[in-house]
N, C-alpha and C positions, 0 to 999 in steps of 0.2 A: 254277457252283460255284467261286467264286474262292478259297475256303479251301483247295482242293486244291493251289494254287500257293504256299501259305504254310506249308510244313513243311520240315524239314531233310532234304534228299534225300541227305545223305552224299556219297559220291564220284560219285553219278549226277548227270547234268545235267538241269535242268528250266528252262524259260524264266522270267525274272522277270516278275511281274505288274505292269503299268503302270497299268491302269485297267479298270473293268468297268461294265456297265449290266445289272443283273439283269432289269429289265423288258424290255429289248430282246434279252436273251440274247446279249450280246456280251462278249468278253474281248479286251483288247489286251495283248500280251506283247512282251518284248524278243526280237529275233532271236537264235536259238541257232545258232552256227556248227557246221558239220560236214557229213557226207554222210548221206543217207538210207540205212539199212542194206540195203534191198531192192536186189539187184543187186551187192552187195559180198560179200566172203568172210564178213563177220559174219552174214549172213542164214542161213548154215548152219553156224556155228561154235558148238559146245557151250559154249565159254567165254563167248561173247556172251550165250547164253541163261542162263548162271549170273548174269551181270550183270543181265539182264532180270528174272530171278526176284527178285534182291535189290531192284531198283528197284520191282517190283510189290509186294513185301512192305512197303516203306516207304510206298507210296501207300495200301495197304489198312489201314495202321495210322495213317492221317492223323487230323487233329484233328476231323473231322466223322463219325467212326465212330458207328454207331447201335446201340442194343439191338434185340432182336427186334421185329419190326414188326407182330405180331398178324395176319399173313396178308394184309396189304394188298398187298404187292408181288406175291405169286403170284396174288391175285385179279385185279389189274390186268393182269398178263402173260397170264393165262388169257383175259381178255376180248380182249386184243389178238390173241392166237393165233386165236381164233374169228373175229374180224373179218378177219384176213389169209386165213384158210382159206376164208371165204365168198367173198372176192374171187378167190382162186386157183381155186375151183371153177368160175368162169367166167361168172356172170350178166352182169357188165359187160364182160368181155373177149370174150364170145361163144364161148369155148372154155376148157377147163381149162388152167391154166398149168403143171400137173405131171401125171404119170400118175395116173389115177383110183384105182388100188389104193393108191398112196401117200397120196393125200388122204383116202381112206376110212379107212386105218389111223390117220392122224393124228386124224381126227374121233373115231374110236372111243376112242383113248387119252385125248384131251382130255375126252370125255364122262365118263370115269371118274376124272378127276383131282380131288383134294380139296386146296384151298389150305391151307398150314400156315405158321406163323410162321417167318421166317428172319432171320438177322443181316445187317444192311446195313452196307457199308463204302464208302468212296470208291473208285469205279472209273473207269477211263479210258474204256471204251466202244468203243475201236477199237485194242486192244493187239496190235500185230503189227509186223513189220519195217519196213513203209512209214511207220510213225510213230516209229521209233527213229532217233536221230541218233548217228553215230560220229564222234568228233573225231580230231585228229591223233595222240593218244596211245592210241587204241583204247577210250577211255571211252565208254560208252553213255549216251544221253540220251533224253528222251521229249518229243514235241511233239503238237500238235493235241488239245486238251482240249475240243473242241466237243461231244462226247457224254458228257462226265464227269457222273456222277450217283451217288447212293447205290443200290447194288445188292448182291446176294450176291457173294462173292469169285470164284466160279467163272465168272461171266459174262465176265470178262476173258480167259478161256481158250478160249471157243468157236471163235473164228476161227482161232486157232493149231491147235486140235484137228482142224479140217477142212482145214488146209493144211500148214503146216510140220511138225507132229507126224506127219502121215501120210507125208510125204516122207522123213523121217529119224527112226527110232525112238529115236535117242540124244538128241534135243533136249528131249523132255518130261522125262526124268530130270534133265537138266542144269538146266532151269528150276526144277524143284521142289527141287533141291539148293540153288540160290541163294535160293529162296523160304523155305527153312528148315522145310519140313513136307512130308510125303508127300502125294501126290495123294489127295484124298478120294474116297469112293464116288460113283458116279453115281446120286444120289438122284432121286426123281421130280421135285423142283423143278429139278434140274440138267438133266434131260431136257426139262422145259418150256421152258427157255431155248434149248436146241438146236432145238426145234420152232419157237419164236418167231423166232430168227434165220434159220432156214431159210426159213420161209414169208415173213417180212418181206423177205428178199433176193429171193425170186422175184417178189413183188408190186411192190416198189420198182423193181427192174430192168426189169420189164415196163413200168411207167409211164414210166421214163426212156428206154426204147428201147435198153437195153444188153443185147443178146442173149447176149453172152458171160457176163456176170455173172448173168443170169437162169438160164443153164444151170448155173453154179456153184451157185446156190441149189437147183436141182433135185437136183444131186448131194448136197448137204448133206442135203436132205430124204430122199433114198433111203438114205443111210447111217444116218440117225437112226431111220427107221421099221424098217429091218432090225435095228438093235441093240435096239430096243424089243420086237421079236418074239422075241428070243433069251432063253433062260432066264437068261443071265448079263448082265442089263441094267446091271450095274455097270461093264461093260467100256467102254473108250474107243471112240468111233465109228470105223468103218473096219476 
């Protein structure tokens, strides 16, 4: 999605687009100087998250924003969730990749899910401190657009919600202050993405042999199914 790198990012830093090949799925960008935010004070600094919120708002208002999609996005995500769930239940692995009660709860919820139209916006796809750059002035930038795609706005928050927002409750309000809107409700479609990213993480990590990340996916799944069982399913996971 090269158009994502063709908008005015204001004070935020984004790499200049040099060339792309849509058929090959390749982007070539100019090097963006700075330090990865992970492992620096910025990774836990509410001021950095306010910058991140402003940067995310600019991205989501980019030139390729789309009207409501007539349910195609959620239909596709539902199909992916069921495919990942089939694999997580173990036919190819020889064993379940997550606790059976969690997989059964996910299956029951997905069986009752009805896709609905959603608004699609340009999203990053891996929005978290490991893809934020901090320059010498403390200005935040964004790199690694390899998963950029049109999706609902809340999909860029799922990874933060299962990591940084759990570790420090002050970070989510700071990000939404920068974003310029309050956090929206946890709608069924938003939970669908939580299940999708949880199951996808478990299955992908298993295929890659990354046991640590596979366990992270199981924790994501546990938090998600626990929240879905709560009467207050609008609450943030965890």
